[in-house]
TIRO-2110 file (N, C-alpha, C; in Angstrom, 1 decimal):
// TIRO-2110
85.4, 62.1, 68.8, N, 1, A
86.8, 61.9, 68.5, CA, 1, A
87.8, 63.2, 68.2, C, 1, A
87.2, 63.7, 67.2, N, 2, A
88.0, 65.2, 66.7, CA, 2, A
88.2, 65.9, 68.0, C, 2, A
87.4, 66.0, 68.8, N, 3, A
87.7, 67.0, 70.2, CA, 3, A
88.6, 66.3, 71.1, C, 3, A
88.9, 65.2, 71.0, N, 4, A
90.0, 64.2, 71.8, CA, 4, A
91.3, 64.5, 71.0, C, 4, A
91.4, 64.3, 69.9, N, 5, A
92.7, 64.7, 69.1, CA, 5, A
92.9, 66.1, 69.3, C, 5, A
92.1, 67.0, 69.2, N, 6, A
92.3, 68.6, 69.6, CA, 6, A
93.1, 68.5, 70.9, C, 6, A
92.4, 68.0, 72.0, N, 7, A
93.1, 68.0, 73.3, CA, 7, A
94.1, 67.5, 73.4, C, 7, A
94.4, 66.5, 73.0, N, 8, A
95.9, 65.7, 72.7, CA, 8, A
96.9, 66.4, 71.9, C, 8, A
96.5, 67.0, 70.9, N, 9, A
97.3, 68.0, 70.1, CA, 9, A
97.6, 69.3, 70.9, C, 9, A
97.2, 69.9, 71.7, N, 10, A
97.4, 70.8, 72.5, CA, 10, A
98.2, 70.5, 73.8, C, 10, A
98.0, 69.1, 74.0, N, 11, A
98.8, 68.9, 75.3, CA, 11, A
100.5, 68.6, 74.5, C, 11, A
100.3, 67.8, 73.2, N, 12, A
101.7, 67.9, 72.7, CA, 12, A
102.6, 69.0, 72.3, C, 12, A
101.7, 70.1, 72.0, N, 13, A
102.3, 71.5, 71.5, CA, 13, A
102.7, 72.2, 72.9, C, 13, A
102.2, 71.8, 74.3, N, 14, A
102.4, 72.4, 75.5, CA, 14, A
103.6, 71.7, 75.8, C, 14, A
103.9, 70.2, 75.7, N, 15, A
105.2, 69.4, 75.8, CA, 15, A
106.2, 70.2, 74.9, C, 15, A
105.8, 70.3, 73.7, N, 16, A
107.0, 70.6, 72.8, CA, 16, A
107.5, 72.2, 73.4, C, 16, A
106.5, 73.0, 73.6, N, 17, A
107.1, 74.4, 73.8, CA, 17, A
107.7, 74.3, 75.4, C, 17, A
107.3, 73.4, 76.6, N, 18, A
108.1, 73.3, 77.7, CA, 18, A
109.6, 72.7, 77.4, C, 18, A
109.6, 71.9, 76.5, N, 19, A
110.6, 71.3, 76.1, CA, 19, A
111.7, 72.3, 75.4, C, 19, A
111.1, 73.1, 74.6, N, 20, A
112.0, 73.9, 74.1, CA, 20, A
112.8, 74.7, 75.1, C, 20, A
111.9, 75.4, 75.9, N, 21, A
112.3, 76.6, 76.9, CA, 21, A
113.7, 75.9, 77.8, C, 21, A
113.4, 74.4, 78.2, N, 22, A
114.4, 73.9, 78.9, CA, 22, A
115.5, 73.6, 78.1, C, 22, A
115.5, 73.2, 76.8, N, 23, A
116.8, 72.9, 76.0, CA, 23, A
117.5, 74.4, 75.7, C, 23, A
116.5, 75.5, 75.5, N, 24, A
117.4, 76.9, 75.5, CA, 24, A
118.2, 77.2, 76.8, C, 24, A
117.5, 77.0, 78.0, N, 25, A
118.3, 76.9, 79.2, CA, 25, A
119.5, 76.3, 79.6, C, 25, A
119.4, 74.9, 78.6, N, 26, A
120.4, 74.3, 78.9, CA, 26, A
121.6, 75.0, 78.0, C, 26, A
121.1, 75.5, 77.0, N, 27, A
122.2, 75.8, 75.9, CA, 27, A
122.6, 77.5, 76.7, C, 27, A
121.9, 78.0, 77.3, N, 28, A
122.5, 79.2, 78.0, CA, 28, A
123.2, 79.1, 79.2, C, 28, A
123.0, 77.8, 79.6, N, 29, A
123.8, 77.8, 81.1, CA, 29, A
125.2, 77.9, 80.5, C, 29, A
125.8, 77.4, 79.5, N, 30, A
127.2, 77.4, 79.1, CA, 30, A
128.2, 76.8, 79.9, C, 30, A
127.6, 75.7, 80.2, N, 31, A
128.7, 74.8, 81.1, CA, 31, A
128.9, 73.4, 80.4, C, 31, A
128.2, 73.1, 79.1, N, 32, A
128.2, 71.9, 78.7, CA, 32, A
127.0, 71.4, 78.4, C, 32, A
126.7, 70.8, 77.4, N, 33, A
125.4, 70.3, 76.7, CA, 33, A
125.3, 68.9, 76.7, C, 33, A
124.0, 68.3, 76.7, N, 34, A
123.6, 67.0, 76.7, CA, 34, A
124.1, 66.4, 75.4, C, 34, A
124.2, 65.2, 75.1, N, 35, A
124.9, 64.7, 74.0, CA, 35, A
124.2, 65.3, 72.8, C, 35, A
122.7, 65.2, 72.7, N, 36, A
122.4, 65.5, 71.2, CA, 36, A
122.8, 67.0, 70.9, C, 36, A
122.3, 67.8, 72.2, N, 37, A
122.8, 69.1, 72.0, CA, 37, A
124.1, 69.5, 71.6, C, 37, A
125.2, 68.6, 71.9, N, 38, A
126.6, 68.9, 71.7, CA, 38, A
126.8, 68.7, 70.0, C, 38, A
126.2, 67.7, 69.5, N, 39, A
126.3, 67.5, 68.2, CA, 39, A
125.5, 68.4, 67.5, C, 39, A
124.2, 69.0, 67.8, N, 40, A
123.7, 70.1, 67.1, CA, 40, A
124.2, 71.5, 67.0, C, 40, A
124.9, 71.6, 68.3, N, 41, A
125.4, 73.1, 68.3, CA, 41, A
126.9, 72.8, 67.5, C, 41, A
127.6, 71.5, 67.3, N, 42, A
128.7, 71.7, 66.6, CA, 42, A
128.3, 71.7, 65.2, C, 42, A
127.3, 70.9, 64.8, N, 43, A
126.7, 71.2, 63.0, CA, 43, A
126.6, 72.9, 62.7, C, 43, A
126.0, 73.4, 64.0, N, 44, A
125.5, 74.7, 63.7, CA, 44, A
126.7, 75.7, 63.5, C, 44, A
127.8, 75.3, 64.2, N, 45, A
129.1, 76.2, 64.1, CA, 45, A
129.8, 75.7, 63.0, C, 45, A
129.6, 74.5, 62.4, N, 46, A
130.8, 74.1, 61.3, CA, 46, A
130.0, 74.4, 60.0, C, 46, A
128.5, 74.2, 60.0, N, 47, A
127.9, 74.5, 58.4, CA, 47, A
127.3, 76.0, 58.5, C, 47, A
127.3, 76.8, 59.5, N, 48, A
127.2, 78.1, 59.8, CA, 48, A
125.4, 78.3, 59.3, C, 48, A
124.9, 77.5, 60.3, N, 49, A
123.1, 77.2, 60.2, CA, 49, A
123.0, 77.5, 62.0, C, 49, A
121.5, 77.8, 61.9, N, 50, A
121.0, 77.6, 63.4, CA, 50, A
120.8, 76.3, 63.8, C, 50, A
120.8, 76.6, 65.5, N, 51, A
120.8, 75.2, 66.1, CA, 51, A
119.5, 74.6, 65.9, C, 51, A
118.6, 75.4, 65.7, N, 52, A
117.0, 74.8, 65.5, CA, 52, A
117.2, 74.0, 64.0, C, 52, A
117.9, 74.6, 63.0, N, 53, A
117.9, 73.9, 62.0, CA, 53, A
118.7, 72.9, 62.2, C, 53, A
119.8, 72.7, 62.7, N, 54, A
120.7, 71.7, 62.7, CA, 54, A
119.7, 70.4, 63.7, C, 54, A
118.8, 70.8, 64.5, N, 55, A
118.1, 70.0, 65.3, CA, 55, A
117.0, 69.2, 64.5, C, 55, A
116.4, 69.9, 63.5, N, 56, A
115.2, 69.6, 62.7, CA, 56, A
116.2, 68.2, 61.5, C, 56, A
117.5, 69.0, 61.1, N, 57, A
118.1, 68.0, 60.4, CA, 57, A
118.4, 66.7, 61.0, C, 57, A
118.8, 66.7, 62.4, N, 58, A
119.4, 65.5, 63.0, CA, 58, A
118.1, 64.8, 63.6, C, 58, A
116.8, 65.2, 63.5, N, 59, A
115.9, 64.5, 64.0, CA, 59, A
115.1, 63.8, 62.7, C, 59, A
115.3, 64.8, 61.9, N, 60, A
114.8, 64.0, 60.4, CA, 60, A
115.8, 62.5, 59.8, C, 60, A
117.1, 62.9, 60.2, N, 61, A
117.9, 61.8, 59.5, CA, 61, A
117.3, 60.7, 60.6, C, 61, A
117.6, 60.9, 61.9, N, 62, A
117.2, 59.9, 62.7, CA, 62, A
116.0, 58.8, 62.3, C, 62, A
115.0, 59.6, 62.2, N, 63, A
113.4, 59.2, 62.1, CA, 63, A
113.7, 58.4, 60.8, C, 63, A
114.4, 58.7, 59.9, N, 64, A
114.4, 58.1, 58.3, CA, 64, A
115.1, 56.9, 58.7, C, 64, A
116.1, 56.9, 59.3, N, 65, A
117.0, 55.8, 59.7, CA, 65, A
115.6, 54.6, 60.2, C, 65, A
115.4, 55.1, 61.5, N, 66, A
114.4, 54.2, 62.3, CA, 66, A
113.3, 53.7, 61.4, C, 66, A
112.7, 54.3, 60.3, N, 67, A
111.6, 54.1, 59.8, CA, 67, A
112.2, 53.1, 58.5, C, 67, A
113.2, 53.3, 57.9, N, 68, A
113.9, 52.3, 56.9, CA, 68, A
114.2, 50.9, 57.4, C, 68, A
114.3, 50.9, 59.1, N, 69, A
114.5, 49.7, 59.9, CA, 69, A
113.3, 49.3, 60.3, C, 69, A
112.0, 49.8, 59.8, N, 70, A
110.9, 49.1, 60.3, CA, 70, A
110.0, 49.8, 61.6, C, 70, A
110.8, 51.0, 61.9, N, 71, A
110.1, 51.3, 63.4, CA, 71, A
109.0, 52.5, 62.5, C, 71, A
107.9, 52.6, 63.3, N, 72, A
106.7, 53.5, 62.8, CA, 72, A
107.1, 54.9, 63.8, C, 72, A
106.5, 55.8, 63.2, N, 73, A
106.1, 57.1, 63.9, CA, 73, A
105.3, 57.8, 64.0, C, 73, A
104.6, 58.9, 64.5, N, 74, A
103.6, 59.5, 64.8, CA, 74, A
103.3, 60.8, 64.4, C, 74, A
102.0, 61.5, 64.7, N, 75, A
102.0, 62.9, 64.6, CA, 75, A
103.0, 63.6, 65.5, C, 75, A
103.1, 63.1, 66.7, N, 76, A
104.0, 63.7, 67.9, CA, 76, A
105.5, 63.4, 67.2, C, 76, A
106.1, 62.5, 66.5, N, 77, A
107.4, 62.3, 66.2, CA, 77, A
107.7, 63.5, 65.2, C, 77, A
106.7, 63.7, 64.2, N, 78, A
106.7, 64.9, 63.4, CA, 78, A
106.8, 66.1, 64.1, C, 78, A
106.1, 66.2, 64.8, N, 79, A
106.1, 67.5, 65.8, CA, 79, A
107.4, 67.8, 66.3, C, 79, A
107.8, 66.9, 67.0, N, 80, A
108.8, 66.9, 67.4, CA, 80, A
110.0, 67.4, 66.8, C, 80, A
110.0, 66.9, 65.8, N, 81, A
111.2, 67.5, 64.6, CA, 81, A
111.1, 68.6, 64.0, C, 81, A
109.8, 68.9, 63.7, N, 82, A
109.3, 70.4, 62.8, CA, 82, A
109.3, 71.4, 63.9, C, 82, A
108.7, 71.0, 65.1, N, 83, A
108.3, 72.5, 65.8, CA, 83, A
109.4, 72.6, 66.9, C, 83, A
110.2, 71.8, 67.7, N, 84, A
111.0, 72.1, 68.7, CA, 84, A
112.1, 73.0, 68.2, C, 84, A
112.6, 72.5, 67.2, N, 85, A
113.9, 73.3, 66.8, CA, 85, A
113.4, 75.0, 66.6, C, 85, A
112.6, 75.0, 65.5, N, 86, A
112.3, 76.3, 65.3, CA, 86, A
111.9, 77.5, 66.6, C, 86, A
111.2, 76.8, 67.7, N, 87, A
110.6, 77.3, 68.9, CA, 87, A
112.0, 77.8, 69.6, C, 87, A
113.1, 76.7, 69.7, N, 88, A
114.3, 77.2, 70.1, CA, 88, A
115.1, 78.1, 69.4, C, 88, A
115.1, 78.1, 68.4, N, 89, A
115.4, 79.5, 67.4, CA, 89, A
115.1, 80.6, 67.9, C, 89, A
113.7, 80.6, 67.9, N, 90, A
113.0, 81.8, 68.4, CA, 90, A
113.4, 82.4, 69.9, C, 90, A
113.3, 81.5, 70.7, N, 91, A
113.7, 81.9, 72.0, CA, 91, A
115.2, 82.5, 72.0, C, 91, A
116.1, 81.9, 71.3, N, 92, A
117.6, 82.6, 71.3, CA, 92, A
117.3, 83.8, 70.7, C, 92, A
116.7, 84.0, 69.7, N, 93, A
116.6, 85.2, 68.9, CA, 93, A
116.0, 86.5, 69.8, C, 93, A
114.9, 86.1, 70.7, N, 94, A
114.3, 87.1, 71.3, CA, 94, A
115.2, 87.6, 72.8, C, 94, A
116.3, 86.5, 73.1, N, 95, A
117.0, 86.6, 74.1, CA, 95, A
116.3, 86.8, 75.5, C, 95, A
115.2, 86.3, 75.7, N, 96, A
114.6, 86.2, 76.9, CA, 96, A
115.3, 85.5, 77.9, C, 96, A
116.0, 84.5, 77.5, N, 97, A
116.8, 83.6, 78.6, CA, 97, A
118.4, 83.7, 78.3, C, 97, A
118.9, 84.9, 79.0, N, 98, A
120.3, 85.1, 79.1, CA, 98, A
121.4, 84.0, 79.4, C, 98, A
122.5, 84.4, 78.8, N, 99, A
123.6, 83.5, 79.0, CA, 99, A
124.3, 83.5, 80.1, C, 99, A
124.7, 82.7, 80.9, N, 100, A
125.5, 82.5, 82.4, CA, 100, A
126.6, 82.6, 82.2, C, 100, A
127.1, 83.4, 83.0, N, 101, A
128.6, 83.5, 82.8, CA, 101, A
129.6, 83.1, 84.3, C, 101, A
128.9, 82.6, 85.1, N, 102, A
129.5, 82.0, 86.2, CA, 102, A
129.2, 80.4, 86.3, C, 102, A
129.9, 79.5, 86.9, N, 103, A
129.7, 78.1, 87.0, CA, 103, A
128.5, 77.8, 87.8, C, 103, A
128.4, 78.4, 89.1, N, 104, A
127.1, 78.4, 89.7, CA, 104, A
126.0, 78.6, 89.4, C, 104, A
125.7, 79.6, 88.6, N, 105, A
124.5, 80.3, 87.8, CA, 105, A
124.3, 79.1, 86.9, C, 105, A
125.3, 78.8, 86.0, N, 106, A
125.4, 77.9, 85.1, CA, 106, A
124.8, 76.6, 85.4, C, 106, A
125.0, 76.1, 86.5, N, 107, A
124.6, 74.9, 87.2, CA, 107, A
123.2, 74.7, 87.6, C, 107, A
122.9, 76.0, 88.1, N, 108, A
121.2, 76.4, 88.4, CA, 108, A
120.4, 76.2, 86.9, C, 108, A
120.9, 77.0, 86.1, N, 109, A
120.4, 77.2, 84.8, CA, 109, A
120.3, 75.8, 84.0, C, 109, A
121.2, 75.0, 84.0, N, 110, A
121.1, 73.8, 83.6, CA, 110, A
120.1, 72.8, 84.4, C, 110, A
119.8, 72.7, 85.3, N, 111, A
119.1, 72.1, 86.2, CA, 111, A
117.6, 72.5, 86.0, C, 111, A
117.7, 73.6, 86.1, N, 112, A
116.3, 74.1, 85.7, CA, 112, A
115.9, 73.8, 84.3, C, 112, A
116.6, 73.7, 83.2, N, 113, A
116.7, 73.3, 81.9, CA, 113, A
116.0, 71.7, 81.7, C, 113, A
116.9, 71.0, 82.6, N, 114, A
116.7, 69.4, 82.5, CA, 114, A
115.2, 69.1, 83.4, C, 114, A
114.9, 69.9, 84.1, N, 115, A
113.5, 69.8, 85.0, CA, 115, A
112.4, 70.0, 83.9, C, 115, A
112.5, 71.3, 83.2, N, 116, A
111.7, 71.8, 82.5, CA, 116, A
111.8, 70.5, 80.9, C, 116, A
112.8, 70.1, 80.7, N, 117, A
112.6, 69.2, 79.6, CA, 117, A
112.1, 68.0, 80.2, C, 117, A
112.2, 67.5, 81.3, N, 118, A
111.4, 66.2, 81.8, CA, 118, A
110.2, 66.5, 81.7, C, 118, A
109.6, 67.6, 82.4, N, 119, A
108.2, 67.9, 82.4, CA, 119, A
107.5, 68.1, 80.8, C, 119, A
108.2, 68.7, 80.0, N, 120, A
107.9, 69.0, 78.6, CA, 120, A
107.8, 67.3, 78.0, C, 120, A
108.8, 66.6, 78.4, N, 121, A
108.6, 65.3, 78.0, CA, 121, A
107.6, 64.5, 78.2, C, 121, A
107.1, 64.5, 79.6, N, 122, A
105.9, 64.1, 80.5, CA, 122, A
104.7, 64.5, 79.7, C, 122, A
104.3, 65.8, 79.2, N, 123, A
103.5, 66.2, 78.3, CA, 123, A
103.5, 65.4, 77.0, C, 123, A
104.5, 65.4, 76.3, N, 124, A
104.9, 65.0, 75.0, CA, 124, A
104.4, 63.5, 75.1, C, 124, A
105.0, 62.8, 76.0, N, 125, A
104.5, 61.2, 76.2, CA, 125, A
102.7, 61.1, 76.6, C, 125, A
102.6, 62.1, 77.3, N, 126, A
101.1, 61.8, 77.7, CA, 126, A
100.0, 62.1, 76.5, C, 126, A
100.3, 62.9, 75.6, N, 127, A
99.6, 63.0, 74.2, CA, 127, A
99.7, 61.8, 73.6, C, 127, A
100.5, 60.6, 73.6, N, 128, A
100.6, 59.7, 73.3, CA, 128, A
100.4, 59.4, 71.6, C, 128, A
101.0, 60.5, 70.9, N, 129, A
101.0, 60.9, 69.5, CA, 129, A
101.9, 60.4, 69.1, C, 129, A
102.9, 59.4, 69.5, N, 130, A
104.3, 58.8, 68.9, CA, 130, A
105.4, 59.2, 69.5, C, 130, A
106.3, 58.4, 69.4, N, 131, A
107.5, 58.5, 70.2, CA, 131, A
108.4, 59.5, 69.6, C, 131, A
109.5, 60.1, 70.4, N, 132, A
110.7, 60.7, 69.5, CA, 132, A
111.4, 60.0, 69.0, C, 132, A
112.0, 60.6, 68.0, N, 133, A
112.7, 60.1, 67.1, CA, 133, A
113.9, 59.7, 67.5, C, 133, A
114.6, 60.3, 68.2, N, 134, A
115.8, 59.3, 69.2, CA, 134, A
115.2, 58.1, 69.8, C, 134, A
114.2, 58.0, 70.6, N, 135, A
113.7, 57.0, 71.1, CA, 135, A
113.3, 55.9, 70.2, C, 135, A
112.8, 56.1, 69.1, N, 136, A
112.5, 55.3, 68.0, CA, 136, A
113.7, 54.5, 67.6, C, 136, A
114.9, 55.7, 67.3, N, 137, A
116.2, 54.9, 66.8, CA, 137, A
117.0, 53.8, 68.0, C, 137, A
116.8, 54.2, 69.2, N, 138, A
117.1, 53.3, 70.3, CA, 138, A
116.3, 52.1, 70.3, C, 138, A
115.2, 51.9, 69.9, N, 139, A
114.5, 50.6, 69.8, CA, 139, A
114.9, 50.0, 68.6, C, 139, A
115.1, 50.4, 67.4, N, 140, A
115.7, 49.8, 66.3, CA, 140, A
116.7, 49.2, 66.6, C, 140, A
117.7, 50.0, 67.3, N, 141, A
119.2, 49.4, 67.3, CA, 141, A
119.2, 48.2, 68.2, C, 141, A
118.4, 48.5, 69.4, N, 142, A
118.3, 47.2, 70.3, CA, 142, A
117.6, 46.0, 69.7, C, 142, A
116.6, 46.2, 69.0, N, 143, A
116.1, 45.1, 68.1, CA, 143, A
117.0, 44.5, 67.2, C, 143, A
117.9, 45.3, 66.5, N, 144, A
118.9, 44.9, 65.3, CA, 144, A
120.2, 44.1, 66.1, C, 144, A
120.6, 44.5, 67.1, N, 145, A
122.1, 44.1, 67.8, CA, 145, A
121.7, 43.0, 69.0, C, 145, A
120.3, 42.9, 69.6, N, 146, A
120.1, 42.1, 70.6, CA, 146, A
120.7, 42.7, 72.1, C, 146, A
121.2, 43.8, 71.9, N, 147, A
121.5, 44.7, 73.0, CA, 147, A
120.4, 45.5, 73.6, C, 147, A
120.5, 45.8, 75.1, N, 148, A
119.7, 46.8, 75.6, CA, 148, A
119.7, 47.9, 75.3, C, 148, A
118.3, 48.5, 75.3, N, 149, A
118.2, 50.1, 74.9, CA, 149, A
119.3, 50.7, 75.5, C, 149, A
119.6, 50.6, 76.9, N, 150, A
120.4, 51.4, 77.8, CA, 150, A
121.7, 51.3, 77.0, C, 150, A
122.3, 50.2, 76.6, N, 151, A
123.7, 50.0, 76.1, CA, 151, A
123.6, 50.7, 75.0, C, 151, A
122.6, 50.6, 73.9, N, 152, A
122.5, 51.2, 72.5, CA, 152, A
122.4, 52.9, 72.7, C, 152, A
121.7, 53.2, 73.8, N, 153, A
121.6, 54.6, 74.1, CA, 153, A
123.2, 55.1, 74.4, C, 153, A
123.9, 54.7, 75.6, N, 154, A
125.1, 54.8, 75.8, CA, 154, A
126.2, 55.0, 74.7, C, 154, A
126.2, 53.8, 73.8, N, 155, A
127.1, 53.9, 72.8, CA, 155, A
126.9, 54.7, 71.8, C, 155, A
125.5, 55.2, 71.3, N, 156, A
125.0, 56.0, 70.6, CA, 156, A
125.8, 57.6, 71.0, C, 156, A
125.2, 57.8, 72.3, N, 157, A
125.2, 59.0, 72.8, CA, 157, A
126.7, 59.5, 72.9, C, 157, A
127.9, 58.4, 73.1, N, 158, A
129.5, 58.7, 73.5, CA, 158, A
129.7, 59.2, 71.7, C, 158, A
129.1, 58.2, 70.7, N, 159, A
129.4, 58.7, 69.7, CA, 159, A
129.2, 60.0, 68.9, C, 159, A
128.0, 60.4, 69.4, N, 160, A
127.6, 61.7, 68.9, CA, 160, A
128.4, 63.0, 69.9, C, 160, A
128.8, 62.8, 71.2, N, 161, A
129.3, 63.5, 71.8, CA, 161, A
130.5, 63.8, 71.0, C, 161, A
131.7, 62.9, 70.7, N, 162, A
132.8, 63.0, 70.1, CA, 162, A
132.3, 63.7, 68.8, C, 162, A
131.6, 63.3, 68.2, N, 163, A
131.3, 64.2, 66.9, CA, 163, A
131.1, 65.5, 66.9, C, 163, A
130.1, 65.8, 68.2, N, 164, A
129.8, 67.1, 68.3, CA, 164, A
130.8, 68.1, 68.8, C, 164, A
131.8, 67.4, 69.6, N, 165, A
132.9, 67.8, 70.1, CA, 165, A
133.9, 68.1, 69.2, C, 165, A
134.1, 67.3, 68.1, N, 166, A
134.9, 67.7, 67.2, CA, 166, A
134.7, 68.6, 66.3, C, 166, A
133.4, 68.9, 66.1, N, 167, A
132.9, 70.1, 65.5, CA, 167, A
132.7, 71.5, 66.0, C, 167, A
133.1, 71.5, 67.4, N, 168, A
133.0, 72.6, 68.1, CA, 168, A
131.8, 72.7, 69.2, C, 168, A
131.1, 71.4, 69.3, N, 169, A
130.0, 71.5, 70.0, CA, 169, A
130.7, 71.6, 71.8, C, 169, A
129.9, 72.2, 72.5, N, 170, A
130.4, 72.4, 73.9, CA, 170, A
130.3, 71.4, 75.0, C, 170, A
131.4, 70.7, 75.3, N, 171, A
131.1, 69.6, 76.1, CA, 171, A
132.1, 70.0, 77.5, C, 171, A
131.4, 69.9, 78.9, N, 172, A
131.7, 70.2, 80.0, CA, 172, A
131.0, 69.5, 81.2, C, 172, A
131.0, 70.5, 82.3, N, 173, A
130.4, 69.7, 83.4, CA, 173, A
129.0, 69.4, 83.3, C, 173, A
128.1, 70.3, 82.3, N, 174, A
126.8, 70.0, 82.1, CA, 174, A
126.6, 68.8, 81.0, C, 174, A
127.7, 68.6, 80.4, N, 175, A
127.5, 67.3, 79.9, CA, 175, A
127.4, 66.0, 80.7, C, 175, A
128.2, 65.9, 81.6, N, 176, A
128.2, 64.8, 82.6, CA, 176, A
127.1, 64.9, 83.6, C, 176, A
126.8, 66.0, 83.9, N, 177, A
125.3, 66.1, 84.5, CA, 177, A
124.1, 65.6, 84.0, C, 177, A
124.2, 66.1, 82.6, N, 178, A
122.9, 65.5, 81.6, CA, 178, A
123.0, 64.1, 81.8, C, 178, A
124.4, 63.8, 81.4, N, 179, A
124.5, 62.3, 80.8, CA, 179, A
124.1, 61.1, 82.1, C, 179, A
124.5, 61.6, 83.4, N, 180, A
124.1, 60.8, 84.4, CA, 180, A
122.9, 61.0, 85.1, C, 180, A
122.4, 62.2, 84.9, N, 181, A
121.1, 62.7, 85.8, CA, 181, A
119.8, 62.7, 84.9, C, 181, A
119.8, 62.7, 83.7, N, 182, A
118.5, 63.0, 83.1, CA, 182, A
117.6, 62.1, 83.2, C, 182, A
118.2, 60.7, 83.1, N, 183, A
117.4, 59.6, 83.2, CA, 183, A
116.9, 59.3, 84.5, C, 183, A
117.5, 59.7, 85.7, N, 184, A
117.0, 59.4, 86.9, CA, 184, A
116.0, 60.5, 87.2, C, 184, A
116.4, 61.9, 86.7, N, 185, A
115.3, 63.1, 86.8, CA, 185, A
114.0, 62.7, 86.2, C, 185, A
114.0, 61.9, 84.7, N, 186, A
112.8, 61.7, 84.2, CA, 186, A
112.0, 60.8, 85.0, C, 186, A
112.8, 59.5, 85.4, N, 187, A
111.9, 58.8, 86.4, CA, 187, A
111.4, 59.1, 87.4, C, 187, A
112.2, 60.0, 88.3, N, 188, A
111.7, 60.9, 89.5, CA, 188, A
110.2, 61.8, 89.2, C, 188, A
110.2, 62.3, 88.1, N, 189, A
109.4, 63.1, 87.5, CA, 189, A
108.0, 62.2, 87.3, C, 189, A
108.4, 61.3, 86.5, N, 190, A
107.3, 60.2, 86.2, CA, 190, A
106.9, 59.7, 87.3, C, 190, A
107.4, 59.3, 88.4, N, 191, A
106.9, 58.8, 89.7, CA, 191, A
106.1, 59.6, 90.5, C, 191, A
106.5, 60.7, 90.6, N, 192, A
105.9, 62.0, 91.5, CA, 192, A
104.4, 62.4, 90.6, C, 192, A
104.4, 62.1, 89.3, N, 193, A
103.3, 62.6, 88.7, CA, 193, A
102.3, 61.2, 88.4, C, 193, A
102.8, 60.3, 88.9, N, 194, A
102.1, 58.8, 88.8, CA, 194, A
101.7, 58.3, 87.1, C, 194, A
102.6, 58.6, 86.4, N, 195, A
102.7, 58.5, 85.0, CA, 195, A
103.5, 57.2, 84.5, C, 195, A
102.7, 56.2, 84.5, N, 196, A
103.4, 54.8, 83.9, CA, 196, A
103.8, 55.0, 82.4, C, 196, A
105.1, 55.7, 82.1, N, 197, A
105.4, 55.9, 80.9, CA, 197, A
105.5, 54.7, 80.0, C, 197, A
106.0, 53.5, 80.5, N, 198, A
106.4, 52.2, 79.7, CA, 198, A
104.9, 51.6, 79.3, C, 198, A
103.8, 52.2, 80.0, N, 199, A
102.5, 51.3, 79.8, CA, 199, A
101.9, 52.3, 78.6, C, 199, A
102.1, 53.3, 78.3, N, 200, A
101.5, 54.3, 77.5, CA, 200, A
101.9, 53.6, 75.8, C, 200, A
100.9, 53.4, 75.2, N, 201, A
100.8, 53.0, 73.7, CA, 201, A
101.1, 54.4, 72.9, C, 201, A
101.9, 54.5, 72.4, N, 202, A
102.4, 55.4, 71.1, CA, 202, A
101.8, 55.4, 70.2, C, 202, A
100.6, 56.1, 69.6, N, 203, A
99.9, 55.9, 68.4, CA, 203, A
101.0, 56.1, 67.3, C, 203, A
100.9, 55.3, 66.0, N, 204, A
101.8, 55.8, 64.9, CA, 204, A
100.9, 56.6, 64.0, C, 204, A
101.2, 57.0, 62.9, N, 205, A
100.6, 57.9, 61.9, CA, 205, A
99.4, 57.2, 61.6, C, 205, A
99.6, 55.7, 60.9, N, 206, A
98.6, 55.2, 60.3, CA, 206, A
97.5, 54.8, 61.2, C, 206, A
97.5, 54.5, 62.5, N, 207, A
96.6, 54.4, 63.8, CA, 207, A
95.9, 55.5, 63.9, C, 207, A
96.6, 56.9, 64.0, N, 208, A
95.7, 58.3, 64.1, CA, 208, A
94.8, 58.3, 62.8, C, 208, A
95.5, 58.1, 61.7, N, 209, A
94.5, 58.4, 60.5, CA, 209, A
93.1, 57.6, 60.2, C, 209, A
93.5, 56.3, 60.8, N, 210, A
92.4, 55.4, 60.8, CA, 210, A
91.6, 55.7, 61.9, C, 210, A
92.0, 56.0, 63.1, N, 211, A
90.8, 56.4, 64.1, CA, 211, A
90.1, 57.8, 63.8, C, 211, A
90.9, 58.8, 63.1, N, 212, A
90.0, 59.9, 62.6, CA, 212, A
89.2, 59.8, 61.4, C, 212, A
89.6, 58.8, 60.6, N, 213, A
88.6, 58.4, 59.4, CA, 213, A
87.4, 57.6, 60.1, C, 213, A
87.7, 56.8, 61.2, N, 214, A
86.5, 56.2, 61.6, CA, 214, A
85.7, 57.1, 62.5, C, 214, A
86.2, 57.8, 63.0, N, 215, A
85.3, 59.2, 63.9, CA, 215, A
84.6, 60.0, 63.0, C, 215, A
85.2, 60.2, 61.9, N, 216, A
84.4, 61.3, 60.9, CA, 216, A
83.3, 60.6, 60.5, C, 216, A
83.4, 59.2, 59.8, N, 217, A
82.6, 58.4, 59.4, CA, 217, A
81.3, 58.2, 60.6, C, 217, A
81.5, 57.9, 61.8, N, 218, A
80.7, 57.9, 62.8, CA, 218, A
79.8, 59.0, 62.9, C, 218, A
80.6, 60.2, 63.1, N, 219, A
79.9, 61.4, 63.0, CA, 219, A
78.8, 61.8, 61.9, C, 219, A
79.3, 61.5, 60.8, N, 220, A
78.4, 61.6, 59.3, CA, 220, A
77.6, 60.6, 59.5, C, 220, A
77.3, 59.5, 60.2, N, 221, A
76.4, 58.4, 60.0, CA, 221, A
75.3, 59.2, 61.3, C, 221, A
75.8, 59.8, 62.2, N, 222, A
75.0, 60.3, 63.3, CA, 222, A
74.0, 61.6, 62.9, C, 222, A
74.4, 62.5, 61.8, N, 223, A
73.7, 63.4, 61.6, CA, 223, A
72.4, 63.2, 61.0, C, 223, A
71.5, 64.1, 61.5, N, 224, A
70.1, 63.9, 61.1, CA, 224, A
69.9, 64.3, 59.5, C, 224, A
69.3, 63.3, 59.0, N, 225, A
68.9, 63.5, 57.5, CA, 225, A
67.6, 63.8, 57.4, C, 225, A
67.6, 65.0, 56.3, N, 226, A
65.9, 65.7, 56.0, CA, 226, A
65.2, 64.6, 55.6, C, 226, A
END
């Protein structure tokens, strides 16, 4: 049991690292950001914080709202909030991914970032250790309003784009490309990888702790006694 969770945690960390690289590439594409990044970049500029710090704050607020509305979260959810943002800050600090200055190079950088984000999300979801904070919020909104998850996502993303733009977040061609193409890119990657995302049960924190306690108790009972 412990070995299984170590493997899943490594998959989770790999997914978060790949996602962080993808998001950093999207930031450095310099042609407009996906909706949540617009908000986080706007917060960073307005309040004098790093992008990663803004991402942590937004993720924490989102999951608090979702949890208050009865949605559960898992280890992966916490990892998404606490690890991805600082990794992005580290990559920006190291400067390994240069900022693009031309439209065509920016588009290529953005598309590469979107693809890495899709692959990182695949690894993250494959670990099955908890839904992402933003996904949990969409589920809560759909349940409370009676609308589809797609409608809720569209409305929320429009609001956060406007809020982020008002605070100085970059809106441009990349925002349109990400908003229209990210879902289709995810579906294409999942189909090619034969990954049934909708069928994967994401463990919440209580389930993980219960399974770990059960595995530890089972291991202790199997130990030879003198």
